N, C-alpha and C positions, 0 to 999 in steps of 0.2 A: 504494500499500499504506500501511497505518497504520504509525505510528512503532512500536508494539509489534511488529508483524509483522516490520518491517525489523530491529529489534534482535534478535529471535529468529532470524532468517535469518542474521545475522552470527554469532551464537553457534553455531548449528548448523553452519555451514560450518567454523568454526575447530575446534570440538570434534571434528568428524568426522575431522580430520587426525591426531589423536591425537599419538603421540610419534615416528611414523615419517616424517612428511611436513611440510615447512615451506612456508608460503605467505608471501611478503614482497613486497608491491607498495608501494613507498615512496610516500607521498602528500604529505608536506610537508617532505621532507628538503631542506635548503638548504646542504649542504656542511659543516656543523659536525659538527666531530667529537663440584598433582596431583589432586588429586581435586576441590577446591572452586574452583579458579581461575576457571572459567567461571560457576559459579552465584554467586560473590561479584561478579563483574563485572556480572552480570545484575541483582543487587540494587541495586548503585550506579547503573546506568543507569536503572533504573526509578524509583529515587528522584529522579534528575535530571529524567526525563520528568514525574514528577508534582509537581515543584517542592518536594520535601522537602528543603529546604536544611539541615535539622538533621542529617540522617544521610548525605547524598550524599557529601561529601568524606570522611567517616570510612570509608564503605564502599569508596570508591576507594582510600583509604590501605591498608586491610587487604588488598584485592586486590593493590595494588602490592607489598606486602611478601611475598605469595605469589610473585610474579614474581622479586623479589630473592632469595628462598629458592631458587628453582629455579636461578637463575644461580649462586648461591653453592655450591649442592651440585653443580652441573656443574663448577665449578672444582675442588672437592674431588675429584670423580671423576677429572678430568684428572690431578690431582697423585698419585693412586693408580693411574694407568694404566688406568682403567676408561673407555675411550673410548666404548664403546656406550652407557653410562649417561649420560655427559656430553652426547653428541649428542642423546639423547632428551629430557634435561632442557632443553637449550638450544632445541630444536625446539618443545617445549611452551610455553616462555617467549616465544619469537618469535611463535607463533601467538596467545597471549593478548595480546600487545602489538598485534598486527594487528587483533584483535577490538575492542580499546579504540579504536584509531584509526578503524576503520570505524564503530563505534557513534557516535563523536563526529561523523564525517562525515554520519551519519543525522540527528543533531540539526541540524547546519549546513545540511542540505538542506531544512529546514523553511521555509515561507514567511516572509519577512522576515529570514531569517538570510543567512549568507555564501554558501551554495549553491555550493561548490567543485565538488561532484559530485552527480549525481542518484543516488538509491537504486538505480535500475535499472542504472546503470554499475557500481556496487560489486558488485551481485549477479551481473551478467554476467561479472565477472571470476572469480568462483567457479565458474561453470559451465565457463568456458574452462579453468580450472586443472584441474578434475576430469576433463576430457577427455584431459589428458596422461598 
């Protein structure tokens, strides 16, 4: 598959989970301790794909602030005893972070890169998860 198709597959999988379902397949853990979140990540990833070094990190930063907002809002929801809202926001934040990790793995899987995982492996995890 082309990189563009792989990035879109990552985003489609995570955005389809919405706020009700979380997917967390830790890929690089080593023991150390709403609305635009996926489209902002897509713009940053495509800037990275295209070598647009001027905008790439800014776009990732904007996206990361969306994630931070979701987490902050979830904490506020916990403080006001709105557990359902907190879980939904944390689930969306977790899925957005998962999309970021998998997109970066798609880049790493390109020839001449680290190639920790093959794109097919990542996409297969989505199919298996959806069967649950």
